[in-house]
N, C-alpha and C positions, 0 to 999 in steps of 0.2 A: 742303712743303720739310723734308727731313730735320732732324730735331732734334741740334741740337750736345752733346756730350758724353753719348748717350744711353747709357745701361746696358741690356745683354743682359739677357735673363729669363733666369732658371734655372727651367726646364720642372721642374713636378712630375706624374708621371703616375699615375694611378691603377693599382692594382694589377694591376685587367684589361688594362690596356695593356700594362702592362710586361713582362707572362708573353705576348704576341700576339708569334706565329714567323713568317716569310716561309714559304710553301708550299717545300718543295724543289723541287718540278718546276716553279714558275715561277722559279725562279733557274736552274735549268739552261736552261728556254727562253730566257733571254738569250745563251747559249753558243751554242745551238742557231738562231739568228737567220743566223750564217754560212754562205754558200751551199754551201761546200767539206764541210762537218759531212754524215752522213748521220745523220739523228736518226730512232731507237725513242725519242723519251723522251716525246714531248708526247702529251696523251690529246683532239689535235685531230681532229676530221673531217676528211676530204678535201674543200679546196676546190674539186674536181670533183664534186662533187654540188649545190653551191649551185644554188638555180636561178636565177641572175641577171634572166632575162628574166620571168618569172613575178611574182619579185619587183616589177622594175620597173614592170610594168603594173599590180600592185595598188597601189602608192603612188601612181600617178595616178589611178587610177580614185578611190581613197579621198579624196583630196586634190581631186578635181576635182567629186565628187557629195556629199561628205561634210567638205570640208575644215574649216567652223567647229568642228564636233565633233570632228573627227580632234587638233584642234589646242590643244583646252581642257584644263582637268583632267576626272578621270574619274572613276568611284567606286571607291573602296579594293577591293572584292573582284574590280573586272575588267568588261570589256565583256562584257554579258549575250550577247551573239549566241556569240560564245566558250565563256564557260561551259557553257551549253548545247549545244554543240557536241561540248566535253571529256564531258560526263556523259551525254550520248548514246552515244559513243566505248566507254566504259567500263560502260555498264549490260551486263546479259545477261538471259537469259529468267527467270533466277530471282533477280536483284538489279540492283534500279534505282537508279543512283545520281541524286539532284536537282542542278541546276544551282547551289541556295543551297548545297552542300557545297563546293564548287570554289572557289578562292582563286588570283587570278592572283597571280605572283609576276616580280621582277626576277631572272632565273633561277631553278634550280632550287638554286643554292648562298644564295639567300635564304630560300627555303622551312625549310632546315638552320638558319639561325641564328632565324629564327623559333620554330620546333621548339626551338631549344634555352633561347629567351628565354622562351617560354611552360613548358615542360615541367621546366626543370631549374635548380634550386638548388645553392648552393655544398655541394659533397660529397654530391650525387645519384648514387647508381649509373646507369652506362647499359651495356648490353650491346653490344659490338659483334665482328664475324667476326675472325676471326684469319688472314689478315691483312683491312683493312677499308680503304675509301676515304678517302685524305688529306683531302680536301675536307672530308667531315664530319667527322674530329679534330678538323681547325681551327676547324671552327667553331665545336661543341661544347667545345670546352676553354677558349672564351673565358667560359661561363659556370660553369668549376672542377668539372666533374663527378668523381668516381671511375671511371675505366673498368673493365670486369670483361671479357675478353677470352673469346669463346665458340668451340669448337674446330670446325673445320673439314675436310672431306677432299673426295675428287676427285665427290662428288655433292654438295656446298654446306654451309652449316650442319648442325651437327646436333644434332636437336633436344634431345636428351637429355643435351645438356650445359651447357644453361640450368638445369636443377631446381635447383641448389643456389645458384646465383647471383639467382633471377630474384626471388625472395622481398622486397620492398622496394623492388626495382628502376624506376626512374622509368620507362625504354620500353628496347625492342630496336631497334637501327639494322640493315638488312640490304639487300643488292642480289641479287637471288633471280634476275637474268638477266645472263649474260655478264659476270660481276661484275668490276669495278674495283678491284683490280688484276690478279686471275687468271685472270680468263675463265670461271670455271666459273659454271655454274647448278644450282638447287637442284631435286635433282629433286621430280616432282610427289607421290609417295607423303610424302616431308620436308615438302613445303609444308603439307599436311593436318596432321599431326601439329604443324609450327611453332605454326601456327594457333590448332591446338585446346590446347596446351601454355602460349602465353600468353594465351588466353581464362581456363583454370585459375588462373593465378598474377595475374589481373586485369591484366597486363603491355602498355601501348600497344607495337604492332608497325609500327615505320617500315616500308613498301616501294618503295623507291628503284628506280626502272624508266625510266632515262634511255637503255639499252640493248635493251628488250624487241623493239622491232619489227625488232631487226636478227637476224634469226634468218635463217642463209644459207635452211635448208629452207624457211622463209617460215611455219615451224608456229610457232605462240604459244605460251607456256606460260599455264596458267590465272593468273588475278591472283589473290593471296591476299587483297586487297580485297572480291572477290565471293564470299570464302568466310566472311568473317565482317565485315561493312561498319561495325559497331557498335565494331570494336576493331582496326581497322588504317588509320593513316595513308599512302594514296597519294601519292607525287612522281611528276611527268612532268617532260618538257623538249621544246621543240622544235628544241634545239640541235641534236643527232644525227639528226634526219631532214629537218631545211631548214635552217637556219643558226644557227649561236652566237651572232653579231654582233647581233642583237637581243635577245638578253636575255629570253627568255619560256620561264617556265616556271608549273607549278602546284600546285598540291597541294588533296587532296582526304581530308576528314577527317569523322567526327560534327561535327552540327550545333554542340553546346557548345563543342568544340575551334573549331572554324574562325571561331566569332564571336572567341574569343581570340588566336587568329592575324591577325585583320585588325583588333584594335584595336593588337597590336603591330605591325602593319604601318602603320598610319595614323602611328604614332608615328616609324617609319623613313622611310618616302618618301611618305606621303600616298596613293599608286597607282602602279600600273607603268603605262609609255606608252601612253595611250590610240591614239597612232597607230599604235604596230607591235601594238597588239593587233587593232586594225582591217582592218590590211594582213594580217596569219596569216590571220583570218579571212576575207578576199577570196579569199587562194592557196587555203585548205585545203577552202571550205565543198561546192564542188561535186564532191570525189572524189579532187584531186590528189595525197594522198599515197598511196592504194590504186597510182597509177600510176607515184611516183614513187621510194617505198622500195624496190619491187624492183631498181630499178638500183644503190641503194646497195649491197644485199645481195650482188649479184653483183659489184661491183668489191671489195668488202672479202671475199667469200670468195674471190676469185682470189689478192688478196694475202695472205690468211692461208694458205692452201694453199704458194703460195710460201715466204713463212719456214717453216713446218714441212717442204718438203722442203730448205730449206738447212739447218735445225738439223740435221736427221737427217745431211745429206753433211757438213757442217763441225763439229760440237761432236764432242768427246772424249766415250770412254764414262764411266759417271760421273757426267755431268751429264742432270736430266730435266727436262720441261715438259709444260705443261698444253696440251691440243688442243681449242682451243674450236670451238663449231658456230655460233656466231654475235659481235658484237659487235666490240672494236677490240683485246684485247690478249692476249697470251700469257704465263706468268708460269713462271720458269727458275727450278730450285733445282741450284747447283752444291754440290761437296762442302763440308763443313763449315769446313775451314779456309780457304776464299776468301774473302776480305772483298769484298764488292762496291762497297762505298765506296772503296777503294784502286784495285780494278778498275777504276773510272769513269776515273781518275787518268790510266792508261795508255790507256784506250777511246779520250779526249779527243784526247789526244796522236795518235792514229792517225786521229782523225775521224770516229771513230761516240762516240753518243751513246746512252745508257739511263738509265734510274732504278732505282736501288737500291732492294732491297725494305723495309729498315730503316722509312723513315720510314710507310709504311703500316702498322706495329706500334703498338697503343695499349700494351700491355705487353711484356717481354721480347722484342724485337725477334730476328728470323733475320737475321743478316748476310751470309748465303751464298745470298740471293735476287736477282732485279730482274724489272723489268716491261720486255717489248717492245711498243712498238706499231708495228703493221705499214701503217695506212691512209694514211698521207700520203708513202707510199712507192712507189717503181718496183718490179717484180719484178726489175728489173735491179739496182738499189741495194739491194735487200733482199739480193741473193744476194753482192754486194761487200761490205755492212757485216757480216753475219753471218760470212761467212769471216775477216773481219779480227778480229772478238771470238770465233771460235772458235782461232782460232791466240792470242789474248791468255791466253784460258783454259788452254788446253794446257799453257803455260810453266807455268802456276803449279801444275798436278796434280801 
């Protein structure tokens, strides 16, 4: 029964809660749910790649054979056979990863939050690429760090650019493979230089790798984790190679750190769902990903080429863009006078959506940039949407 004359509470939020901001991309996605919108905005994998039948069979097998275990609470660090599979998949001839170094998380976004919780104090210096993944900036910002932007170019992060800001910094966050938002990859010589530079400065290096398996040529880059397992924190996810709906990621770190991350996770959610971990292990344990990922690569390569061809045909001179060899994104740079936030309003009115580049910058945003994602759009719709966007840009030149 409702109390009569009850006085509404005046909520007093913490300083941390007061500074939280919604993801710009999530807000755009509300608009792009309309079927008439051609959306290049979301960083969503194509649902055409989801192995629905395999997942359905795995759920049935797990619930039939191990239902009482799957539906029970599980260990905080994760389902042991899955952690062992991950450790084996990351091990090389010169670098063995132990299952004890693997912590399962509820998506890699939780891994970012746990890393921030364990490594960042208010005012801590955190090094990030220019531009960087918006979800990481959002996760770390909760802990009120001081972001220091490090330079990038077509070969990825410039290792020499961290020298002046590395001393005293808590960590460097990088996406070396087909980066979100630019689609660029860190060259192999730079990977070695970056690992050596971070080690010399006693600087933890976070290697976030959700797209590494999506090389169109099928040739993966070497992992920085294997170059220095004592100084690199590796993040992986099943969202881009299996399905994001299961919310299953993992972090691999040296034992002293992974134990701290485990304690932080205990306080957050006790453990990642046992059922989904057991189902994923059931799906992948016999080599399914080795057969499945090439179909994703082929699909994305075709759609990427369709967008690159459309950009070349429809965008005016003075506009440049990256040419990724894997992943899900193309980064576009317009003349300095064009503000892509304002361009977005005109674009939405013409039924085309993209993500303006400004939210991907920790400092000094470049407002003449934008991100395009091509993996959920057919080649025909890609050509249609890019033609519309090209006309809008040309009108502002």
